[in-house]
Every structure is written in structure tokens, then in C-alpha cells.
PDB file of N, CA, C and O in Angstrom:
ATOM      1  N   MET A   1    -133.514 -73.282  49.122  1.00  0.00           N
ATOM      2  CA  MET A   1    -134.586 -72.801  48.810  1.00  0.00           C
ATOM      3  C   MET A   1    -135.125 -71.852  49.180  1.00  0.00           C
ATOM      4  O   MET A   1    -135.980 -71.363  48.442  1.00  0.00           O
ATOM      5  N   MET A   2    -134.844 -71.264  50.397  1.00  0.00           N
ATOM      6  CA  MET A   2    -135.239 -70.299  52.027  1.00  0.00           C
ATOM      7  C   MET A   2    -134.214 -69.095  51.314  1.00  0.00           C
ATOM      8  O   MET A   2    -134.499 -67.908  51.160  1.00  0.00           O
ATOM      9  N   GLY A   3    -132.907 -69.806  50.926  1.00  0.00           N
ATOM     10  CA  GLY A   3    -132.164 -68.189  49.985  1.00  0.00           C
ATOM     11  C   GLY A   3    -132.746 -68.200  48.926  1.00  0.00           C
ATOM     12  O   GLY A   3    -132.813 -66.992  48.699  1.00  0.00           O
ATOM     13  N   THR A   4    -133.244 -68.713  48.062  1.00  0.00           N
ATOM     14  CA  THR A   4    -133.280 -67.919  47.352  1.00  0.00           C
ATOM     15  C   THR A   4    -134.876 -66.859  46.846  1.00  0.00           C
ATOM     16  O   THR A   4    -135.150 -65.955  46.057  1.00  0.00           O
ATOM     17  N   LEU A   5    -135.622 -67.767  47.975  1.00  0.00           N
ATOM     18  CA  LEU A   5    -136.791 -66.991  48.173  1.00  0.00           C
ATOM     19  C   LEU A   5    -136.705 -64.961  48.238  1.00  0.00           C
ATOM     20  O   LEU A   5    -137.116 -63.876  47.826  1.00  0.00           O
ATOM     21  N   ALA A   6    -135.665 -65.851  49.263  1.00  0.00           N
ATOM     22  CA  ALA A   6    -134.685 -64.629  50.282  1.00  0.00           C
ATOM     23  C   ALA A   6    -134.549 -63.120  49.163  1.00  0.00           C
ATOM     24  O   ALA A   6    -135.044 -61.997  49.070  1.00  0.00           O
ATOM     25  N   GLY A   7    -133.386 -64.126  48.352  1.00  0.00           N
ATOM     26  CA  GLY A   7    -132.904 -63.264  47.643  1.00  0.00           C
ATOM     27  C   GLY A   7    -134.090 -62.641  46.246  1.00  0.00           C
ATOM     28  O   GLY A   7    -134.054 -61.557  45.665  1.00  0.00           O
ATOM     29  N   ALA A   8    -134.863 -63.572  46.091  1.00  0.00           N
ATOM     30  CA  ALA A   8    -135.964 -63.279  45.162  1.00  0.00           C
ATOM     31  C   ALA A   8    -136.654 -61.549  45.830  1.00  0.00           C
ATOM     32  O   ALA A   8    -136.566 -60.447  45.291  1.00  0.00           O
ATOM     33  N   GLY A   9    -137.236 -61.890  47.013  1.00  0.00           N
ATOM     34  CA  GLY A   9    -138.038 -60.689  48.345  1.00  0.00           C
ATOM     35  C   GLY A   9    -136.881 -59.233  48.019  1.00  0.00           C
ATOM     36  O   GLY A   9    -137.209 -58.077  47.752  1.00  0.00           O
ATOM     37  N   ILE A  10    -135.605 -59.765  48.150  1.00  0.00           N
ATOM     38  CA  ILE A  10    -134.500 -58.343  48.093  1.00  0.00           C
ATOM     39  C   ILE A  10    -134.411 -57.651  47.109  1.00  0.00           C
ATOM     40  O   ILE A  10    -134.453 -56.422  47.066  1.00  0.00           O
ATOM     41  N   GLY A  11    -134.227 -58.692  45.897  1.00  0.00           N
ATOM     42  CA  GLY A  11    -134.529 -57.648  44.538  1.00  0.00           C
ATOM     43  C   GLY A  11    -135.522 -57.605  44.172  1.00  0.00           C
ATOM     44  O   GLY A  11    -135.479 -56.825  43.221  1.00  0.00           O
ATOM     45  N   MET A  12    -136.905 -58.101  44.349  1.00  0.00           N
ATOM     46  CA  MET A  12    -138.088 -57.272  44.657  1.00  0.00           C
ATOM     47  C   MET A  12    -138.294 -55.652  45.259  1.00  0.00           C
ATOM     48  O   MET A  12    -138.976 -54.774  44.731  1.00  0.00           O
ATOM     49  N   ILE A  13    -137.666 -55.571  46.246  1.00  0.00           N
ATOM     50  CA  ILE A  13    -137.665 -54.551  47.427  1.00  0.00           C
ATOM     51  C   ILE A  13    -136.803 -53.540  46.490  1.00  0.00           C
ATOM     52  O   ILE A  13    -136.928 -52.381  46.886  1.00  0.00           O
ATOM     53  N   LEU A  14    -135.949 -53.673  45.337  1.00  0.00           N
ATOM     54  CA  LEU A  14    -134.687 -53.417  45.549  1.00  0.00           C
ATOM     55  C   LEU A  14    -135.267 -52.568  43.889  1.00  0.00           C
ATOM     56  O   LEU A  14    -134.831 -51.443  43.644  1.00  0.00           O
ATOM     57  N   LEU A  15    -136.119 -53.173  43.019  1.00  0.00           N
ATOM     58  CA  LEU A  15    -137.237 -53.006  42.058  1.00  0.00           C
ATOM     59  C   LEU A  15    -137.980 -51.775  41.867  1.00  0.00           C
ATOM     60  O   LEU A  15    -138.129 -50.843  41.076  1.00  0.00           O
ATOM     61  N   PHE A  16    -138.458 -52.331  43.223  1.00  0.00           N
ATOM     62  CA  PHE A  16    -139.920 -51.244  43.405  1.00  0.00           C
ATOM     63  C   PHE A  16    -139.415 -50.116  44.430  1.00  0.00           C
ATOM     64  O   PHE A  16    -140.213 -49.278  44.850  1.00  0.00           O
ATOM     65  N   ALA A  17    -137.724 -50.119  44.920  1.00  0.00           N
ATOM     66  CA  ALA A  17    -137.687 -48.421  45.639  1.00  0.00           C
ATOM     67  C   ALA A  17    -136.873 -47.900  43.964  1.00  0.00           C
ATOM     68  O   ALA A  17    -137.039 -46.853  43.339  1.00  0.00           O
ATOM     69  N   ILE A  18    -136.350 -48.615  43.767  1.00  0.00           N
ATOM     70  CA  ILE A  18    -135.344 -47.777  41.711  1.00  0.00           C
ATOM     71  C   ILE A  18    -136.846 -47.311  41.370  1.00  0.00           C
ATOM     72  O   ILE A  18    -136.940 -46.098  41.560  1.00  0.00           O
ATOM     73  N   ILE A  19    -137.834 -47.782  41.006  1.00  0.00           N
ATOM     74  CA  ILE A  19    -139.237 -47.359  40.413  1.00  0.00           C
ATOM     75  C   ILE A  19    -139.649 -45.964  41.349  1.00  0.00           C
ATOM     76  O   ILE A  19    -139.682 -44.766  41.067  1.00  0.00           O
ATOM     77  N   TRP A  20    -139.931 -46.703  42.548  1.00  0.00           N
ATOM     78  CA  TRP A  20    -140.289 -45.116  43.318  1.00  0.00           C
ATOM     79  C   TRP A  20    -139.314 -43.701  42.924  1.00  0.00           C
ATOM     80  O   TRP A  20    -139.704 -42.651  42.413  1.00  0.00           O
ATOM     81  N   TRP A  21    -138.138 -44.024  43.287  1.00  0.00           N
ATOM     82  CA  TRP A  21    -136.847 -42.933  42.754  1.00  0.00           C
ATOM     83  C   TRP A  21    -137.368 -42.699  42.041  1.00  0.00           C
ATOM     84  O   TRP A  21    -138.065 -41.703  42.235  1.00  0.00           O
ATOM     85  N   LEU A  22    -137.485 -43.397  40.616  1.00  0.00           N
ATOM     86  CA  LEU A  22    -137.077 -42.856  39.457  1.00  0.00           C
ATOM     87  C   LEU A  22    -137.403 -41.760  38.934  1.00  0.00           C
ATOM     88  O   LEU A  22    -136.695 -41.163  38.123  1.00  0.00           O
ATOM     89  N   PRO A  23    -138.993 -41.206  39.516  1.00  0.00           N
ATOM     90  CA  PRO A  23    -139.287 -39.833  38.534  1.00  0.00           C
ATOM     91  C   PRO A  23    -138.797 -38.436  39.288  1.00  0.00           C
ATOM     92  O   PRO A  23    -138.643 -37.288  38.871  1.00  0.00           O
ATOM     93  N   ILE A  24    -138.570 -39.252  40.999  1.00  0.00           N
ATOM     94  CA  ILE A  24    -137.556 -38.191  41.608  1.00  0.00           C
ATOM     95  C   ILE A  24    -136.321 -37.458  40.912  1.00  0.00           C
ATOM     96  O   ILE A  24    -136.015 -36.266  40.870  1.00  0.00           O
ATOM     97  N   ILE A  25    -135.637 -38.762  40.304  1.00  0.00           N
ATOM     98  CA  ILE A  25    -134.426 -38.428  40.508  1.00  0.00           C
ATOM     99  C   ILE A  25    -134.339 -37.493  39.353  1.00  0.00           C
ATOM    100  O   ILE A  25    -133.510 -36.600  39.181  1.00  0.00           O
ATOM    101  N   LEU A  26    -135.590 -37.939  38.393  1.00  0.00           N
ATOM    102  CA  LEU A  26    -135.654 -37.594  37.206  1.00  0.00           C
ATOM    103  C   LEU A  26    -135.835 -35.693  37.032  1.00  0.00           C
ATOM    104  O   LEU A  26    -135.017 -35.020  36.405  1.00  0.00           O
ATOM    105  N   ILE A  27    -137.081 -35.104  37.741  1.00  0.00           N
ATOM    106  CA  ILE A  27    -137.327 -33.930  38.089  1.00  0.00           C
ATOM    107  C   ILE A  27    -136.291 -33.113  38.805  1.00  0.00           C
ATOM    108  O   ILE A  27    -136.219 -31.895  38.646  1.00  0.00           O
ATOM    109  N   LEU A  28    -135.351 -33.905  39.729  1.00  0.00           N
ATOM    110  CA  LEU A  28    -134.414 -33.170  40.194  1.00  0.00           C
ATOM    111  C   LEU A  28    -133.025 -33.713  39.147  1.00  0.00           C
ATOM    112  O   LEU A  28    -132.458 -34.543  39.857  1.00  0.00           O
ATOM    113  N   THR A  29    -132.412 -33.635  38.090  1.00  0.00           N
ATOM    114  CA  THR A  29    -131.647 -33.640  37.665  1.00  0.00           C
ATOM    115  C   THR A  29    -132.274 -32.951  36.003  1.00  0.00           C
ATOM    116  O   THR A  29    -131.502 -33.141  35.063  1.00  0.00           O
ATOM    117  N   SER A  30    -133.725 -32.126  35.652  1.00  0.00           N
ATOM    118  CA  SER A  30    -134.551 -32.200  35.030  1.00  0.00           C
ATOM    119  C   SER A  30    -133.599 -30.288  34.662  1.00  0.00           C
ATOM    120  O   SER A  30    -133.120 -29.504  35.482  1.00  0.00           O
ATOM    121  N   SER A  31    -133.683 -30.189  33.170  1.00  0.00           N
ATOM    122  CA  SER A  31    -133.282 -28.675  33.169  1.00  0.00           C
ATOM    123  C   SER A  31    -134.755 -27.246  33.142  1.00  0.00           C
ATOM    124  O   SER A  31    -134.799 -26.016  33.103  1.00  0.00           O
ATOM    125  N   LYS A  32    -136.132 -28.864  33.210  1.00  0.00           N
ATOM    126  CA  LYS A  32    -137.364 -27.768  32.362  1.00  0.00           C
ATOM    127  C   LYS A  32    -137.464 -26.167  33.769  1.00  0.00           C
ATOM    128  O   LYS A  32    -137.529 -24.938  33.726  1.00  0.00           O
ATOM    129  N   THR A  33    -137.422 -27.126  34.696  1.00  0.00           N
ATOM    130  CA  THR A  33    -137.604 -25.845  35.717  1.00  0.00           C
ATOM    131  C   THR A  33    -136.761 -26.069  36.950  1.00  0.00           C
ATOM    132  O   THR A  33    -136.288 -27.198  37.082  1.00  0.00           O
ATOM    133  N   SER A  34    -136.471 -25.049  37.986  1.00  0.00           N
ATOM    134  CA  SER A  34    -135.534 -24.550  39.024  1.00  0.00           C
ATOM    135  C   SER A  34    -136.229 -24.120  39.813  1.00  0.00           C
ATOM    136  O   SER A  34    -137.454 -24.022  39.737  1.00  0.00           O
ATOM    137  N   GLY A  35    -135.414 -23.750  40.835  1.00  0.00           N
ATOM    138  CA  GLY A  35    -135.900 -23.142  41.706  1.00  0.00           C
ATOM    139  C   GLY A  35    -136.748 -23.726  42.603  1.00  0.00           C
ATOM    140  O   GLY A  35    -136.615 -24.901  42.948  1.00  0.00           O
ATOM    141  N   VAL A  36    -138.221 -22.490  43.299  1.00  0.00           N
ATOM    142  CA  VAL A  36    -139.827 -22.894  43.798  1.00  0.00           C
ATOM    143  C   VAL A  36    -140.069 -23.844  43.117  1.00  0.00           C
ATOM    144  O   VAL A  36    -140.246 -24.952  43.622  1.00  0.00           O
ATOM    145  N   GLU A  37    -140.118 -23.673  42.096  1.00  0.00           N
ATOM    146  CA  GLU A  37    -141.034 -24.658  40.931  1.00  0.00           C
ATOM    147  C   GLU A  37    -140.499 -25.945  41.184  1.00  0.00           C
ATOM    148  O   GLU A  37    -141.121 -26.786  41.833  1.00  0.00           O
ATOM    149  N   LYS A  38    -139.424 -26.129  40.725  1.00  0.00           N
ATOM    150  CA  LYS A  38    -138.908 -27.631  40.660  1.00  0.00           C
ATOM    151  C   LYS A  38    -139.162 -28.025  42.345  1.00  0.00           C
ATOM    152  O   LYS A  38    -139.186 -29.252  42.439  1.00  0.00           O
ATOM    153  N   LEU A  39    -139.348 -27.394  43.622  1.00  0.00           N
ATOM    154  CA  LEU A  39    -139.498 -27.668  44.752  1.00  0.00           C
ATOM    155  C   LEU A  39    -140.733 -28.295  44.537  1.00  0.00           C
ATOM    156  O   LEU A  39    -140.843 -29.481  44.846  1.00  0.00           O
ATOM    157  N   ILE A  40    -142.066 -27.436  43.861  1.00  0.00           N
ATOM    158  CA  ILE A  40    -143.276 -27.763  44.115  1.00  0.00           C
ATOM    159  C   ILE A  40    -143.741 -28.828  43.309  1.00  0.00           C
ATOM    160  O   ILE A  40    -144.912 -29.181  43.445  1.00  0.00           O
ATOM    161  N   TRP A  41    -142.886 -29.489  42.354  1.00  0.00           N
ATOM    162  CA  TRP A  41    -143.095 -30.783  41.541  1.00  0.00           C
ATOM    163  C   TRP A  41    -143.085 -31.562  42.800  1.00  0.00           C
ATOM    164  O   TRP A  41    -144.126 -31.669  43.449  1.00  0.00           O
ATOM    165  N   LEU A  42    -141.832 -32.189  43.243  1.00  0.00           N
ATOM    166  CA  LEU A  42    -141.034 -32.201  43.895  1.00  0.00           C
ATOM    167  C   LEU A  42    -141.715 -33.087  44.778  1.00  0.00           C
ATOM    168  O   LEU A  42    -141.697 -34.315  44.869  1.00  0.00           O
ATOM    169  N   ALA A  43    -142.644 -31.725  45.750  1.00  0.00           N
ATOM    170  CA  ALA A  43    -143.645 -31.678  47.075  1.00  0.00           C
ATOM    171  C   ALA A  43    -145.038 -32.510  45.981  1.00  0.00           C
ATOM    172  O   ALA A  43    -145.638 -33.364  46.636  1.00  0.00           O
ATOM    173  N   LEU A  44    -145.324 -32.428  45.181  1.00  0.00           N
ATOM    174  CA  LEU A  44    -146.290 -32.830  44.524  1.00  0.00           C
ATOM    175  C   LEU A  44    -146.182 -34.468  43.880  1.00  0.00           C
ATOM    176  O   LEU A  44    -147.204 -35.053  43.522  1.00  0.00           O
ATOM    177  N   MET A  45    -144.927 -35.055  43.796  1.00  0.00           N
ATOM    178  CA  MET A  45    -144.406 -36.316  43.680  1.00  0.00           C
ATOM    179  C   MET A  45    -144.112 -36.811  45.059  1.00  0.00           C
ATOM    180  O   MET A  45    -143.524 -37.889  45.140  1.00  0.00           O
ATOM    181  N   PHE A  46    -144.520 -36.016  46.438  1.00  0.00           N
ATOM    182  CA  PHE A  46    -144.002 -37.256  47.113  1.00  0.00           C
ATOM    183  C   PHE A  46    -145.740 -37.559  47.588  1.00  0.00           C
ATOM    184  O   PHE A  46    -146.124 -38.564  48.187  1.00  0.00           O
ATOM    185  N   PHE A  47    -146.624 -36.386  47.129  1.00  0.00           N
ATOM    186  CA  PHE A  47    -147.672 -36.641  47.590  1.00  0.00           C
ATOM    187  C   PHE A  47    -148.620 -37.306  46.801  1.00  0.00           C
ATOM    188  O   PHE A  47    -149.724 -37.392  47.339  1.00  0.00           O
ATOM    189  N   PHE A  48    -148.486 -37.964  45.323  1.00  0.00           N
ATOM    190  CA  PHE A  48    -149.212 -38.010  44.181  1.00  0.00           C
ATOM    191  C   PHE A  48    -148.951 -38.976  43.477  1.00  0.00           C
ATOM    192  O   PHE A  48    -149.650 -39.642  42.714  1.00  0.00           O
ATOM    193  N   SER A  49    -147.171 -39.070  43.964  1.00  0.00           N
ATOM    194  CA  SER A  49    -146.318 -40.036  43.311  1.00  0.00           C
ATOM    195  C   SER A  49    -146.189 -39.614  41.454  1.00  0.00           C
ATOM    196  O   SER A  49    -145.659 -38.667  40.872  1.00  0.00           O
ATOM    197  N   TRP A  50    -147.096 -41.062  40.869  1.00  0.00           N
ATOM    198  CA  TRP A  50    -146.817 -40.966  39.418  1.00  0.00           C
ATOM    199  C   TRP A  50    -147.205 -40.161  38.769  1.00  0.00           C
ATOM    200  O   TRP A  50    -146.668 -39.668  37.777  1.00  0.00           O
ATOM    201  N   PHE A  51    -148.449 -39.858  39.364  1.00  0.00           N
ATOM    202  CA  PHE A  51    -149.580 -39.056  38.462  1.00  0.00           C
ATOM    203  C   PHE A  51    -148.959 -37.648  38.301  1.00  0.00           C
ATOM    204  O   PHE A  51    -148.814 -37.024  37.250  1.00  0.00           O
ATOM    205  N   SER A  52    -148.587 -37.240  39.684  1.00  0.00           N
ATOM    206  CA  SER A  52    -147.747 -36.020  39.129  1.00  0.00           C
ATOM    207  C   SER A  52    -146.667 -35.936  38.316  1.00  0.00           C
ATOM    208  O   SER A  52    -146.602 -34.853  37.736  1.00  0.00           O
ATOM    209  N   TRP A  53    -145.547 -36.918  38.002  1.00  0.00           N
ATOM    210  CA  TRP A  53    -144.551 -37.095  37.103  1.00  0.00           C
ATOM    211  C   TRP A  53    -144.788 -36.859  35.771  1.00  0.00           C
ATOM    212  O   TRP A  53    -144.116 -36.153  35.019  1.00  0.00           O
ATOM    213  N   ILE A  54    -146.161 -37.730  35.423  1.00  0.00           N
ATOM    214  CA  ILE A  54    -146.600 -37.285  34.017  1.00  0.00           C
ATOM    215  C   ILE A  54    -147.701 -35.926  33.769  1.00  0.00           C
ATOM    216  O   ILE A  54    -148.246 -35.673  32.694  1.00  0.00           O
ATOM    217  N   LEU A  55    -147.849 -35.212  34.943  1.00  0.00           N
ATOM    218  CA  LEU A  55    -148.260 -33.942  34.478  1.00  0.00           C
ATOM    219  C   LEU A  55    -146.759 -32.810  34.678  1.00  0.00           C
ATOM    220  O   LEU A  55    -146.671 -31.641  34.304  1.00  0.00           O
ATOM    221  N   TYR A  56    -145.722 -33.649  35.384  1.00  0.00           N
ATOM    222  CA  TYR A  56    -144.508 -32.479  34.584  1.00  0.00           C
ATOM    223  C   TYR A  56    -144.122 -33.113  34.013  1.00  0.00           C
ATOM    224  O   TYR A  56    -142.917 -32.972  34.223  1.00  0.00           O
ATOM    225  N   MET A  57    -144.282 -34.135  33.041  1.00  0.00           N
ATOM    226  CA  MET A  57    -143.308 -34.245  31.213  1.00  0.00           C
ATOM    227  C   MET A  57    -144.252 -33.452  30.660  1.00  0.00           C
ATOM    228  O   MET A  57    -143.842 -32.935  29.621  1.00  0.00           O
ATOM    229  N   ILE A  58    -145.833 -33.027  31.077  1.00  0.00           N
ATOM    230  CA  ILE A  58    -146.683 -32.465  29.989  1.00  0.00           C
ATOM    231  C   ILE A  58    -146.550 -30.644  30.397  1.00  0.00           C
ATOM    232  O   ILE A  58    -146.295 -29.838  29.502  1.00  0.00           O
ATOM    233  N   LEU A  59    -146.756 -30.224  31.784  1.00  0.00           N
ATOM    234  CA  LEU A  59    -147.093 -29.027  31.618  1.00  0.00           C
ATOM    235  C   LEU A  59    -145.407 -28.834  32.238  1.00  0.00           C
ATOM    236  O   LEU A  59    -145.153 -27.775  31.664  1.00  0.00           O
ATOM    237  N   ALA A  60    -144.537 -29.062  32.770  1.00  0.00           N
ATOM    238  CA  ALA A  60    -143.273 -28.075  33.002  1.00  0.00           C
ATOM    239  C   ALA A  60    -142.529 -27.162  31.733  1.00  0.00           C
ATOM    240  O   ALA A  60    -142.376 -27.547  30.574  1.00  0.00           O
ATOM    241  N   PRO A  61    -142.269 -26.324  32.103  1.00  0.00           N
ATOM    242  CA  PRO A  61    -142.387 -24.973  33.374  1.00  0.00           C
ATOM    243  C   PRO A  61    -143.391 -24.647  33.171  1.00  0.00           C
ATOM    244  O   PRO A  61    -143.966 -24.491  32.094  1.00  0.00           O
ATOM    245  N   VAL A  62    -143.712 -24.509  34.145  1.00  0.00           N
ATOM    246  CA  VAL A  62    -145.205 -23.900  34.308  1.00  0.00           C
ATOM    247  C   VAL A  62    -146.020 -22.554  33.785  1.00  0.00           C
ATOM    248  O   VAL A  62    -147.120 -22.355  33.267  1.00  0.00           O
ATOM    249  N   GLY A  63    -144.274 -21.279  34.423  1.00  0.00           N
ATOM    250  CA  GLY A  63    -144.692 -20.078  33.822  1.00  0.00           C
ATOM    251  C   GLY A  63    -143.976 -20.103  33.270  1.00  0.00           C
ATOM    252  O   GLY A  63    -143.215 -21.070  33.227  1.00  0.00           O
ATOM    253  N   GLU A  64    -143.819 -18.854  32.429  1.00  0.00           N
ATOM    254  CA  GLU A  64    -142.508 -18.333  31.756  1.00  0.00           C
ATOM    255  C   GLU A  64    -141.272 -18.781  32.093  1.00  0.00           C
ATOM    256  O   GLU A  64    -141.283 -18.654  33.317  1.00  0.00           O
ATOM    257  N   LYS A  65    -140.131 -19.258  31.768  1.00  0.00           N
ATOM    258  CA  LYS A  65    -139.241 -19.382  32.109  1.00  0.00           C
ATOM    259  C   LYS A  65    -137.940 -18.284  31.814  1.00  0.00           C
ATOM    260  O   LYS A  65    -137.762 -17.774  30.708  1.00  0.00           O
ATOM    261  N   ALA A  66    -137.146 -18.043  32.904  1.00  0.00           N
ATOM    262  CA  ALA A  66    -136.598 -16.569  32.679  1.00  0.00           C
ATOM    263  C   ALA A  66    -135.255 -16.965  32.503  1.00  0.00           C
ATOM    264  O   ALA A  66    -134.631 -17.345  33.493  1.00  0.00           O
ATOM    265  N   ASP A  67    -134.598 -16.929  31.153  1.00  0.00           N
ATOM    266  CA  ASP A  67    -132.963 -16.422  30.690  1.00  0.00           C
ATOM    267  C   ASP A  67    -132.548 -15.778  31.025  1.00  0.00           C
ATOM    268  O   ASP A  67    -131.413 -15.505  30.634  1.00  0.00           O
TER     269      ASP A  67
END
């Protein structure tokens, strides 16, 4: 019984970690932004978490994209 509870706890921690890192990975791999703008979005993610990721999906890129 104790092993099952420990396994469930580890599983929940892993699930939480994946959910927390997912927006960061999505921003890092996105082609919407690059350079300093991407770093700013990542900093916002660090301080404001999921709210920043939602704004990123709606607003990015903020300025004109240089091709």
C-alpha cells in the first residue's frame, strides 16, 4: 500500500513538472518570435506563469517581424 502511494506521489510531481514546463518549451520552440523578444516572453513566463503564455499565444510577435 505504501509503495502505491509513493508511486502516485511521484507521478503527480512528474505531471505537475510537465505541465509547468510545457509553456516554456512551447515558447522556446516557437517561430513567432526570436532574440530579445523571446527572452522577454520567457522572463514573463517565469514571473507570471500561464497567464503570460496565454498572452504570448494571443499577442506575439509584438512588433514587426524582420524577414
